[in-house]
PDB file with SEQRES, HELIX, SHEET and CRYST1 records, atoms N, CA, C and O in Angstrom:
SEQRES   1 A   78  MET ILE SER PHE LYS SER LEU ILE ASP TYR TYR SER GLY          
SEQRES   2 A   78  ALA ALA LEU THR ILE VAL ILE ASN GLY ILE LEU GLU LYS          
SEQRES   3 A   78  TYR ASN LEU LEU ASP ARG VAL LEU LEU ILE ILE THR ASN          
SEQRES   4 A   78  ASN ILE TYR ASN ASN SER THR LEU ILE LYS GLU LEU ASN          
SEQRES   5 A   78  SER TYR ILE ASN LYS ALA ILE LYS LYS ARG PHE LEU ASN          
SEQRES   6 A   78  GLY ASN ILE THR ARG ILE PRO CYS LEU VAL TYR ILE ILE          
HELIX    1 AA1 GLY A   13  LYS A   26  1                                  14    
HELIX    2 AA2 ASN A   43  ALA A   58  1                                  16    
HELIX    3 AA3 PHE A   63  ASN A   65  5                                   3    
HELIX    4 AA4 LEU A   74  ILE A   77  1                                   4    
SHEET    1 AA1 2 LEU A  35  THR A  38  0                                        
SHEET    2 AA1 2 THR A  69  PRO A  72  1                                        
CRYST1    1.000    1.000    1.000  90.00  90.00  90.00 P 1           1          
ATOM      1  N   MET A   1      96.754  94.349  93.843  1.00  0.00           N  
ATOM      2  CA  MET A   1      98.073  94.916  93.883  1.00  0.00           C  
ATOM      3  C   MET A   1      98.454  95.107  95.349  1.00  0.00           C  
ATOM      4  O   MET A   1      97.765  95.808  96.091  1.00  0.00           O  
ATOM      5  N   ILE A   2      99.541  94.486  95.755  1.00  0.00           N  
ATOM      6  CA  ILE A   2      99.953  94.610  97.153  1.00  0.00           C  
ATOM      7  C   ILE A   2     101.263  95.347  97.345  1.00  0.00           C  
ATOM      8  O   ILE A   2     101.614  95.707  98.469  1.00  0.00           O  
ATOM      9  N   SER A   3     102.004  95.580  96.240  1.00  0.00           N  
ATOM     10  CA  SER A   3     103.298  96.236  96.424  1.00  0.00           C  
ATOM     11  C   SER A   3     103.856  96.744  95.100  1.00  0.00           C  
ATOM     12  O   SER A   3     103.582  96.188  94.036  1.00  0.00           O  
ATOM     13  N   PHE A   4     104.636  97.799  95.190  1.00  0.00           N  
ATOM     14  CA  PHE A   4     105.431  98.306  94.083  1.00  0.00           C  
ATOM     15  C   PHE A   4     106.876  98.339  94.531  1.00  0.00           C  
ATOM     16  O   PHE A   4     107.166  98.818  95.628  1.00  0.00           O  
ATOM     17  N   LYS A   5     107.779  97.851  93.723  1.00  0.00           N  
ATOM     18  CA  LYS A   5     109.206  97.869  94.035  1.00  0.00           C  
ATOM     19  C   LYS A   5     109.979  98.339  92.811  1.00  0.00           C  
ATOM     20  O   LYS A   5     109.656  97.971  91.682  1.00  0.00           O  
ATOM     21  N   SER A   6     110.993  99.148  93.042  1.00  0.00           N  
ATOM     22  CA  SER A   6     111.883  99.582  91.960  1.00  0.00           C  
ATOM     23  C   SER A   6     113.052  98.624  91.860  1.00  0.00           C  
ATOM     24  O   SER A   6     113.603  98.181  92.867  1.00  0.00           O  
ATOM     25  N   LEU A   7     113.423  98.312  90.627  1.00  0.00           N  
ATOM     26  CA  LEU A   7     114.619  97.506  90.391  1.00  0.00           C  
ATOM     27  C   LEU A   7     115.754  98.450  90.024  1.00  0.00           C  
ATOM     28  O   LEU A   7     115.653  99.212  89.063  1.00  0.00           O  
ATOM     29  N   ILE A   8     116.825  98.395  90.788  1.00  0.00           N  
ATOM     30  CA  ILE A   8     117.959  99.285  90.555  1.00  0.00           C  
ATOM     31  C   ILE A   8     118.883  98.685  89.498  1.00  0.00           C  
ATOM     32  O   ILE A   8     119.396  99.404  88.641  1.00  0.00           O  
ATOM     33  N   ASP A   9     119.093  97.404  89.556  1.00  0.00           N  
ATOM     34  CA  ASP A   9     119.994  96.731  88.627  1.00  0.00           C  
ATOM     35  C   ASP A   9     119.223  96.203  87.424  1.00  0.00           C  
ATOM     36  O   ASP A   9     118.097  96.618  87.148  1.00  0.00           O  
ATOM     37  N   TYR A  10     119.850  95.292  86.730  1.00  0.00           N  
ATOM     38  CA  TYR A  10     119.313  94.677  85.522  1.00  0.00           C  
ATOM     39  C   TYR A  10     117.941  94.051  85.765  1.00  0.00           C  
ATOM     40  O   TYR A  10     117.725  93.402  86.788  1.00  0.00           O  
ATOM     41  N   TYR A  11     117.040  94.242  84.848  1.00  0.00           N  
ATOM     42  CA  TYR A  11     115.667  93.739  84.910  1.00  0.00           C  
ATOM     43  C   TYR A  11     115.650  92.294  84.429  1.00  0.00           C  
ATOM     44  O   TYR A  11     115.178  92.001  83.331  1.00  0.00           O  
ATOM     45  N   SER A  12     116.166  91.397  85.257  1.00  0.00           N  
ATOM     46  CA  SER A  12     116.266  89.985  84.876  1.00  0.00           C  
ATOM     47  C   SER A  12     115.233  89.160  85.625  1.00  0.00           C  
ATOM     48  O   SER A  12     114.643  89.611  86.606  1.00  0.00           O  
ATOM     49  N   GLY A  13     115.027  87.939  85.138  1.00  0.00           N  
ATOM     50  CA  GLY A  13     114.120  87.034  85.838  1.00  0.00           C  
ATOM     51  C   GLY A  13     114.582  86.752  87.250  1.00  0.00           C  
ATOM     52  O   GLY A  13     113.765  86.634  88.163  1.00  0.00           O  
ATOM     53  N   ALA A  14     115.904  86.643  87.439  1.00  0.00           N  
ATOM     54  CA  ALA A  14     116.453  86.381  88.777  1.00  0.00           C  
ATOM     55  C   ALA A  14     116.201  87.567  89.713  1.00  0.00           C  
ATOM     56  O   ALA A  14     115.835  87.382  90.874  1.00  0.00           O  
ATOM     57  N   ALA A  15     116.401  88.786  89.197  1.00  0.00           N  
ATOM     58  CA  ALA A  15     116.157  89.979  90.022  1.00  0.00           C  
ATOM     59  C   ALA A  15     114.676  90.091  90.386  1.00  0.00           C  
ATOM     60  O   ALA A  15     114.336  90.423  91.522  1.00  0.00           O  
ATOM     61  N   LEU A  16     113.809  89.817  89.431  1.00  0.00           N  
ATOM     62  CA  LEU A  16     112.369  89.848  89.692  1.00  0.00           C  
ATOM     63  C   LEU A  16     111.967  88.796  90.719  1.00  0.00           C  
ATOM     64  O   LEU A  16     111.118  89.047  91.574  1.00  0.00           O  
ATOM     65  N   THR A  17     112.576  87.624  90.630  1.00  0.00           N  
ATOM     66  CA  THR A  17     112.276  86.542  91.573  1.00  0.00           C  
ATOM     67  C   THR A  17     112.599  86.953  92.999  1.00  0.00           C  
ATOM     68  O   THR A  17     111.816  86.692  93.913  1.00  0.00           O  
ATOM     69  N   ILE A  18     113.739  87.589  93.196  1.00  0.00           N  
ATOM     70  CA  ILE A  18     114.135  88.034  94.540  1.00  0.00           C  
ATOM     71  C   ILE A  18     113.118  89.028  95.091  1.00  0.00           C  
ATOM     72  O   ILE A  18     112.719  88.929  96.251  1.00  0.00           O  
ATOM     73  N   VAL A  19     112.702  89.975  94.276  1.00  0.00           N  
ATOM     74  CA  VAL A  19     111.736  90.984  94.719  1.00  0.00           C  
ATOM     75  C   VAL A  19     110.389  90.335  95.048  1.00  0.00           C  
ATOM     76  O   VAL A  19     109.812  90.600  96.102  1.00  0.00           O  
ATOM     77  N   ILE A  20     109.896  89.495  94.156  1.00  0.00           N  
ATOM     78  CA  ILE A  20     108.581  88.873  94.374  1.00  0.00           C  
ATOM     79  C   ILE A  20     108.609  87.905  95.549  1.00  0.00           C  
ATOM     80  O   ILE A  20     107.654  87.853  96.324  1.00  0.00           O  
ATOM     81  N   ASN A  21     109.691  87.133  95.695  1.00  0.00           N  
ATOM     82  CA  ASN A  21     109.805  86.250  96.863  1.00  0.00           C  
ATOM     83  C   ASN A  21     109.699  87.052  98.153  1.00  0.00           C  
ATOM     84  O   ASN A  21     109.005  86.649  99.086  1.00  0.00           O  
ATOM     85  N   GLY A  22     110.387  88.183  98.204  1.00  0.00           N  
ATOM     86  CA  GLY A  22     110.338  89.021  99.403  1.00  0.00           C  
ATOM     87  C   GLY A  22     108.933  89.492  99.720  1.00  0.00           C  
ATOM     88  O   GLY A  22     108.515  89.488 100.878  1.00  0.00           O  
ATOM     89  N   ILE A  23     108.205  89.898  98.691  1.00  0.00           N  
ATOM     90  CA  ILE A  23     106.826  90.359  98.886  1.00  0.00           C  
ATOM     91  C   ILE A  23     105.932  89.209  99.340  1.00  0.00           C  
ATOM     92  O   ILE A  23     105.145  89.367 100.273  1.00  0.00           O  
ATOM     93  N   LEU A  24     106.049  88.060  98.689  1.00  0.00           N  
ATOM     94  CA  LEU A  24     105.223  86.907  99.058  1.00  0.00           C  
ATOM     95  C   LEU A  24     105.516  86.438 100.477  1.00  0.00           C  
ATOM     96  O   LEU A  24     104.597  86.065 101.207  1.00  0.00           O  
ATOM     97  N   GLU A  25     106.780  86.452 100.874  1.00  0.00           N  
ATOM     98  CA  GLU A  25     107.132  86.064 102.242  1.00  0.00           C  
ATOM     99  C   GLU A  25     106.620  87.094 103.250  1.00  0.00           C  
ATOM    100  O   GLU A  25     106.113  86.724 104.309  1.00  0.00           O  
ATOM    101  N   LYS A  26     106.750  88.376 102.928  1.00  0.00           N  
ATOM    102  CA  LYS A  26     106.295  89.439 103.835  1.00  0.00           C  
ATOM    103  C   LYS A  26     104.812  89.304 104.161  1.00  0.00           C  
ATOM    104  O   LYS A  26     104.407  89.503 105.307  1.00  0.00           O  
ATOM    105  N   TYR A  27     104.009  88.969 103.171  1.00  0.00           N  
ATOM    106  CA  TYR A  27     102.568  88.857 103.362  1.00  0.00           C  
ATOM    107  C   TYR A  27     102.094  87.413 103.549  1.00  0.00           C  
ATOM    108  O   TYR A  27     100.895  87.137 103.511  1.00  0.00           O  
ATOM    109  N   ASN A  28     103.047  86.494 103.750  1.00  0.00           N  
ATOM    110  CA  ASN A  28     102.730  85.079 103.984  1.00  0.00           C  
ATOM    111  C   ASN A  28     101.860  84.496 102.856  1.00  0.00           C  
ATOM    112  O   ASN A  28     100.831  83.869 103.107  1.00  0.00           O  
ATOM    113  N   LEU A  29     102.297  84.717 101.628  1.00  0.00           N  
ATOM    114  CA  LEU A  29     101.534  84.275 100.462  1.00  0.00           C  
ATOM    115  C   LEU A  29     102.251  83.239  99.605  1.00  0.00           C  
ATOM    116  O   LEU A  29     101.777  82.908  98.518  1.00  0.00           O  
ATOM    117  N   LEU A  30     103.373  82.729 100.069  1.00  0.00           N  
ATOM    118  CA  LEU A  30     104.155  81.803  99.248  1.00  0.00           C  
ATOM    119  C   LEU A  30     103.348  80.622  98.730  1.00  0.00           C  
ATOM    120  O   LEU A  30     103.552  80.180  97.599  1.00  0.00           O  
ATOM    121  N   ASP A  31     102.445  80.114  99.536  1.00  0.00           N  
ATOM    122  CA  ASP A  31     101.684  78.924  99.135  1.00  0.00           C  
ATOM    123  C   ASP A  31     100.286  79.258  98.621  1.00  0.00           C  
ATOM    124  O   ASP A  31      99.439  78.372  98.509  1.00  0.00           O  
ATOM    125  N   ARG A  32     100.038  80.540  98.305  1.00  0.00           N  
ATOM    126  CA  ARG A  32      98.685  80.934  97.925  1.00  0.00           C  
ATOM    127  C   ARG A  32      98.568  81.560  96.536  1.00  0.00           C  
ATOM    128  O   ARG A  32      97.471  81.944  96.130  1.00  0.00           O  
ATOM    129  N   VAL A  33      99.657  81.668  95.814  1.00  0.00           N  
ATOM    130  CA  VAL A  33      99.617  82.294  94.494  1.00  0.00           C  
ATOM    131  C   VAL A  33      99.432  81.215  93.433  1.00  0.00           C  
ATOM    132  O   VAL A  33     100.184  80.241  93.389  1.00  0.00           O  
ATOM    133  N   LEU A  34      98.432  81.395  92.582  1.00  0.00           N  
ATOM    134  CA  LEU A  34      98.153  80.428  91.517  1.00  0.00           C  
ATOM    135  C   LEU A  34      98.621  80.922  90.157  1.00  0.00           C  
ATOM    136  O   LEU A  34      99.016  80.121  89.310  1.00  0.00           O  
ATOM    137  N   LEU A  35      98.581  82.236  89.938  1.00  0.00           N  
ATOM    138  CA  LEU A  35      98.996  82.767  88.646  1.00  0.00           C  
ATOM    139  C   LEU A  35      99.516  84.181  88.814  1.00  0.00           C  
ATOM    140  O   LEU A  35      99.208  84.878  89.781  1.00  0.00           O  
ATOM    141  N   ILE A  36     100.321  84.581  87.829  1.00  0.00           N  
ATOM    142  CA  ILE A  36     100.835  85.941  87.764  1.00  0.00           C  
ATOM    143  C   ILE A  36     100.624  86.428  86.337  1.00  0.00           C  
ATOM    144  O   ILE A  36     100.992  85.751  85.378  1.00  0.00           O  
ATOM    145  N   ILE A  37     100.024  87.616  86.206  1.00  0.00           N  
ATOM    146  CA  ILE A  37      99.834  88.222  84.898  1.00  0.00           C  
ATOM    147  C   ILE A  37     101.035  89.122  84.624  1.00  0.00           C  
ATOM    148  O   ILE A  37     101.386  89.976  85.438  1.00  0.00           O  
ATOM    149  N   THR A  38     101.661  88.918  83.458  1.00  0.00           N  
ATOM    150  CA  THR A  38     102.873  89.658  83.122  1.00  0.00           C  
ATOM    151  C   THR A  38     102.771  90.244  81.716  1.00  0.00           C  
ATOM    152  O   THR A  38     101.845  89.949  80.960  1.00  0.00           O  
ATOM    153  N   ASN A  39     103.751  91.081  81.394  1.00  0.00           N  
ATOM    154  CA  ASN A  39     103.883  91.497  80.003  1.00  0.00           C  
ATOM    155  C   ASN A  39     104.591  90.369  79.256  1.00  0.00           C  
ATOM    156  O   ASN A  39     104.794  89.296  79.824  1.00  0.00           O  
ATOM    157  N   ASN A  40     104.968  90.582  78.010  1.00  0.00           N  
ATOM    158  CA  ASN A  40     105.498  89.490  77.194  1.00  0.00           C  
ATOM    159  C   ASN A  40     107.020  89.438  77.119  1.00  0.00           C  
ATOM    160  O   ASN A  40     107.570  88.799  76.222  1.00  0.00           O  
ATOM    161  N   ILE A  41     107.691  90.086  78.027  1.00  0.00           N  
ATOM    162  CA  ILE A  41     109.145  90.045  78.031  1.00  0.00           C  
ATOM    163  C   ILE A  41     109.607  88.647  78.448  1.00  0.00           C  
ATOM    164  O   ILE A  41     109.059  88.064  79.383  1.00  0.00           O  
ATOM    165  N   TYR A  42     110.612  88.113  77.756  1.00  0.00           N  
ATOM    166  CA  TYR A  42     111.067  86.741  77.973  1.00  0.00           C  
ATOM    167  C   TYR A  42     111.485  86.474  79.417  1.00  0.00           C  
ATOM    168  O   TYR A  42     111.255  85.379  79.931  1.00  0.00           O  
ATOM    169  N   ASN A  43     112.090  87.451  80.075  1.00  0.00           N  
ATOM    170  CA  ASN A  43     112.569  87.199  81.429  1.00  0.00           C  
ATOM    171  C   ASN A  43     111.446  86.889  82.414  1.00  0.00           C  
ATOM    172  O   ASN A  43     111.706  86.387  83.507  1.00  0.00           O  
ATOM    173  N   ASN A  44     110.199  87.182  82.040  1.00  0.00           N  
ATOM    174  CA  ASN A  44     109.089  86.803  82.909  1.00  0.00           C  
ATOM    175  C   ASN A  44     108.879  85.290  82.925  1.00  0.00           C  
ATOM    176  O   ASN A  44     108.412  84.746  83.925  1.00  0.00           O  
ATOM    177  N   SER A  45     109.214  84.610  81.838  1.00  0.00           N  
ATOM    178  CA  SER A  45     109.182  83.143  81.839  1.00  0.00           C  
ATOM    179  C   SER A  45     110.234  82.605  82.804  1.00  0.00           C  
ATOM    180  O   SER A  45     109.990  81.643  83.533  1.00  0.00           O  
ATOM    181  N   THR A  46     111.402  83.237  82.799  1.00  0.00           N  
ATOM    182  CA  THR A  46     112.458  82.863  83.744  1.00  0.00           C  
ATOM    183  C   THR A  46     112.004  83.125  85.174  1.00  0.00           C  
ATOM    184  O   THR A  46     112.253  82.321  86.072  1.00  0.00           O  
ATOM    185  N   LEU A  47     111.343  84.243  85.375  1.00  0.00           N  
ATOM    186  CA  LEU A  47     110.812  84.577  86.703  1.00  0.00           C  
ATOM    187  C   LEU A  47     109.915  83.464  87.220  1.00  0.00           C  
ATOM    188  O   LEU A  47     110.098  83.004  88.347  1.00  0.00           O  
ATOM    189  N   ILE A  48     108.958  83.024  86.429  1.00  0.00           N  
ATOM    190  CA  ILE A  48     108.001  82.000  86.869  1.00  0.00           C  
ATOM    191  C   ILE A  48     108.728  80.686  87.155  1.00  0.00           C  
ATOM    192  O   ILE A  48     108.439  80.016  88.146  1.00  0.00           O  
ATOM    193  N   LYS A  49     109.668  80.321  86.291  1.00  0.00           N  
ATOM    194  CA  LYS A  49     110.431  79.087  86.497  1.00  0.00           C  
ATOM    195  C   LYS A  49     111.210  79.137  87.819  1.00  0.00           C  
ATOM    196  O   LYS A  49     111.169  78.183  88.597  1.00  0.00           O  
ATOM    197  N   GLU A  50     111.911  80.234  88.073  1.00  0.00           N  
ATOM    198  CA  GLU A  50     112.702  80.362  89.298  1.00  0.00           C  
ATOM    199  C   GLU A  50     111.822  80.498  90.531  1.00  0.00           C  
ATOM    200  O   GLU A  50     112.151  79.969  91.592  1.00  0.00           O  
ATOM    201  N   LEU A  51     110.713  81.198  90.396  1.00  0.00           N  
ATOM    202  CA  LEU A  51     109.786  81.361  91.514  1.00  0.00           C  
ATOM    203  C   LEU A  51     109.193  80.018  91.921  1.00  0.00           C  
ATOM    204  O   LEU A  51     109.115  79.711  93.111  1.00  0.00           O  
ATOM    205  N   ASN A  52     108.775  79.216  90.947  1.00  0.00           N  
ATOM    206  CA  ASN A  52     108.247  77.885  91.253  1.00  0.00           C  
ATOM    207  C   ASN A  52     109.309  77.005  91.903  1.00  0.00           C  
ATOM    208  O   ASN A  52     109.008  76.263  92.838  1.00  0.00           O  
ATOM    209  N   SER A  53     110.536  77.080  91.424  1.00  0.00           N  
ATOM    210  CA  SER A  53     111.624  76.297  92.001  1.00  0.00           C  
ATOM    211  C   SER A  53     111.845  76.678  93.457  1.00  0.00           C  
ATOM    212  O   SER A  53     111.960  75.805  94.318  1.00  0.00           O  
ATOM    213  N   TYR A  54     111.907  77.977  93.738  1.00  0.00           N  
ATOM    214  CA  TYR A  54     112.113  78.452  95.105  1.00  0.00           C  
ATOM    215  C   TYR A  54     110.964  78.028  96.019  1.00  0.00           C  
ATOM    216  O   TYR A  54     111.191  77.511  97.113  1.00  0.00           O  
ATOM    217  N   ILE A  55     109.738  78.247  95.566  1.00  0.00           N  
ATOM    218  CA  ILE A  55     108.581  77.937  96.402  1.00  0.00           C  
ATOM    219  C   ILE A  55     108.460  76.438  96.640  1.00  0.00           C  
ATOM    220  O   ILE A  55     108.115  76.019  97.745  1.00  0.00           O  
ATOM    221  N   ASN A  56     108.737  75.622  95.626  1.00  0.00           N  
ATOM    222  CA  ASN A  56     108.668  74.174  95.809  1.00  0.00           C  
ATOM    223  C   ASN A  56     109.678  73.681  96.841  1.00  0.00           C  
ATOM    224  O   ASN A  56     109.418  72.697  97.533  1.00  0.00           O  
ATOM    225  N   LYS A  57     110.819  74.346  96.954  1.00  0.00           N  
ATOM    226  CA  LYS A  57     111.799  73.989  97.986  1.00  0.00           C  
ATOM    227  C   LYS A  57     111.363  74.479  99.365  1.00  0.00           C  
ATOM    228  O   LYS A  57     111.607  73.809 100.369  1.00  0.00           O  
ATOM    229  N   ALA A  58     110.719  75.645  99.417  1.00  0.00           N  
ATOM    230  CA  ALA A  58     110.343  76.265 100.685  1.00  0.00           C  
ATOM    231  C   ALA A  58     109.050  75.694 101.265  1.00  0.00           C  
ATOM    232  O   ALA A  58     108.899  75.601 102.483  1.00  0.00           O  
ATOM    233  N   ILE A  59     108.129  75.317 100.401  1.00  0.00           N  
ATOM    234  CA  ILE A  59     106.801  74.859 100.828  1.00  0.00           C  
ATOM    235  C   ILE A  59     106.609  73.424 100.361  1.00  0.00           C  
ATOM    236  O   ILE A  59     106.670  73.136  99.165  1.00  0.00           O  
ATOM    237  N   LYS A  60     106.378  72.534 101.304  1.00  0.00           N  
ATOM    238  CA  LYS A  60     106.209  71.118 100.944  1.00  0.00           C  
ATOM    239  C   LYS A  60     104.819  70.827 100.388  1.00  0.00           C  
ATOM    240  O   LYS A  60     104.677  70.009  99.479  1.00  0.00           O  
ATOM    241  N   LYS A  61     103.798  71.484 100.921  1.00  0.00           N  
ATOM    242  CA  LYS A  61     102.432  71.233 100.443  1.00  0.00           C  
ATOM    243  C   LYS A  61     101.860  72.555  99.941  1.00  0.00           C  
ATOM    244  O   LYS A  61     101.659  73.497 100.706  1.00  0.00           O  
ATOM    245  N   ARG A  62     101.606  72.597  98.641  1.00  0.00           N  
ATOM    246  CA  ARG A  62     101.066  73.800  98.031  1.00  0.00           C  
ATOM    247  C   ARG A  62      99.593  73.620  97.704  1.00  0.00           C  
ATOM    248  O   ARG A  62      99.119  72.503  97.492  1.00  0.00           O  
ATOM    249  N   PHE A  63      98.885  74.728  97.667  1.00  0.00           N  
ATOM    250  CA  PHE A  63      97.467  74.727  97.327  1.00  0.00           C  
ATOM    251  C   PHE A  63      97.268  74.047  95.983  1.00  0.00           C  
ATOM    252  O   PHE A  63      97.889  74.436  94.994  1.00  0.00           O  
ATOM    253  N   LEU A  64      96.427  73.057  95.934  1.00  0.00           N  
ATOM    254  CA  LEU A  64      96.128  72.270  94.749  1.00  0.00           C  
ATOM    255  C   LEU A  64      97.357  71.583  94.162  1.00  0.00           C  
ATOM    256  O   LEU A  64      97.335  71.146  93.012  1.00  0.00           O  
ATOM    257  N   ASN A  65      98.435  71.488  94.953  1.00  0.00           N  
ATOM    258  CA  ASN A  65      99.690  70.855  94.518  1.00  0.00           C  
ATOM    259  C   ASN A  65     100.170  71.388  93.174  1.00  0.00           C  
ATOM    260  O   ASN A  65     100.751  70.644  92.384  1.00  0.00           O  
ATOM    261  N   GLY A  66      99.936  72.650  92.914  1.00  0.00           N  
ATOM    262  CA  GLY A  66     100.275  73.203  91.609  1.00  0.00           C  
ATOM    263  C   GLY A  66     101.395  74.209  91.635  1.00  0.00           C  
ATOM    264  O   GLY A  66     101.863  74.624  92.695  1.00  0.00           O  
ATOM    265  N   ASN A  67     101.811  74.591  90.458  1.00  0.00           N  
ATOM    266  CA  ASN A  67     102.805  75.629  90.285  1.00  0.00           C  
ATOM    267  C   ASN A  67     102.120  76.920  89.874  1.00  0.00           C  
ATOM    268  O   ASN A  67     100.971  76.918  89.432  1.00  0.00           O  
ATOM    269  N   ILE A  68     102.839  78.017  90.027  1.00  0.00           N  
ATOM    270  CA  ILE A  68     102.340  79.297  89.560  1.00  0.00           C  
ATOM    271  C   ILE A  68     102.357  79.287  88.039  1.00  0.00           C  
ATOM    272  O   ILE A  68     103.320  78.836  87.419  1.00  0.00           O  
ATOM    273  N   THR A  69     101.300  79.782  87.455  1.00  0.00           N  
ATOM    274  CA  THR A  69     101.177  79.868  86.011  1.00  0.00           C  
ATOM    275  C   THR A  69     101.346  81.320  85.586  1.00  0.00           C  
ATOM    276  O   THR A  69     100.876  82.236  86.261  1.00  0.00           O  
ATOM    277  N   ARG A  70     102.015  81.516  84.474  1.00  0.00           N  
ATOM    278  CA  ARG A  70     102.181  82.861  83.914  1.00  0.00           C  
ATOM    279  C   ARG A  70     101.122  83.075  82.851  1.00  0.00           C  
ATOM    280  O   ARG A  70     100.968  82.256  81.946  1.00  0.00           O  
ATOM    281  N   ILE A  71     100.390  84.180  82.960  1.00  0.00           N  
ATOM    282  CA  ILE A  71      99.403  84.545  81.947  1.00  0.00           C  
ATOM    283  C   ILE A  71      99.842  85.867  81.329  1.00  0.00           C  
ATOM    284  O   ILE A  71      99.910  86.882  82.021  1.00  0.00           O  
ATOM    285  N   PRO A  72     100.142  85.862  80.029  1.00  0.00           N  
ATOM    286  CA  PRO A  72     100.518  87.116  79.359  1.00  0.00           C  
ATOM    287  C   PRO A  72      99.313  88.067  79.295  1.00  0.00           C  
ATOM    288  O   PRO A  72      98.191  87.637  79.028  1.00  0.00           O  
ATOM    289  N   CYS A  73      99.551  89.335  79.538  1.00  0.00           N  
ATOM    290  CA  CYS A  73      98.503  90.342  79.496  1.00  0.00           C  
ATOM    291  C   CYS A  73      98.077  90.599  78.065  1.00  0.00           C  
ATOM    292  O   CYS A  73      98.926  90.874  77.216  1.00  0.00           O  
ATOM    293  N   LEU A  74      96.792  90.519  77.774  1.00  0.00           N  
ATOM    294  CA  LEU A  74      96.266  90.702  76.431  1.00  0.00           C  
ATOM    295  C   LEU A  74      96.583  92.090  75.874  1.00  0.00           C  
ATOM    296  O   LEU A  74      96.815  92.230  74.674  1.00  0.00           O  
ATOM    297  N   VAL A  75      96.596  93.102  76.712  1.00  0.00           N  
ATOM    298  CA  VAL A  75      96.874  94.462  76.253  1.00  0.00           C  
ATOM    299  C   VAL A  75      98.259  94.557  75.624  1.00  0.00           C  
ATOM    300  O   VAL A  75      98.451  95.287  74.651  1.00  0.00           O  
ATOM    301  N   TYR A  76      99.225  93.823  76.176  1.00  0.00           N  
ATOM    302  CA  TYR A  76     100.576  93.849  75.623  1.00  0.00           C  
ATOM    303  C   TYR A  76     100.665  93.089  74.298  1.00  0.00           C  
ATOM    304  O   TYR A  76     101.554  93.359  73.490  1.00  0.00           O  
ATOM    305  N   ILE A  77      99.769  92.162  74.075  1.00  0.00           N  
ATOM    306  CA  ILE A  77      99.779  91.377  72.847  1.00  0.00           C  
ATOM    307  C   ILE A  77      99.186  92.167  71.684  1.00  0.00           C  
ATOM    308  O   ILE A  77      99.683  92.109  70.559  1.00  0.00           O  
ATOM    309  N   ILE A  78      98.119  92.904  71.973  1.00  0.00           N  
ATOM    310  CA  ILE A  78      97.427  93.670  70.930  1.00  0.00           C  
ATOM    311  C   ILE A  78      98.243  94.882  70.616  1.00  0.00           C  
ATOM    312  O   ILE A  78      97.859  95.682  69.763  1.00  0.00           O  
TER     313      ILE A  78                                                      
END                                                                             
């Protein structure tokens, strides 16, 4: 865990993407994230899609040439 941020507006995938991009850029991690564990809210799928799109435009060569994968948290499923 490297950061906590409050969302003032709507909890959307786009809003989450802006917050996470800022954190990844601040700590120079844009090209180093392989997966994100999330709850099962649909907007997290949107988050991963938009985050991968942004990072693919910003970074030409990514670690293992891969995209970030979303892993749903088992606790939220049970």
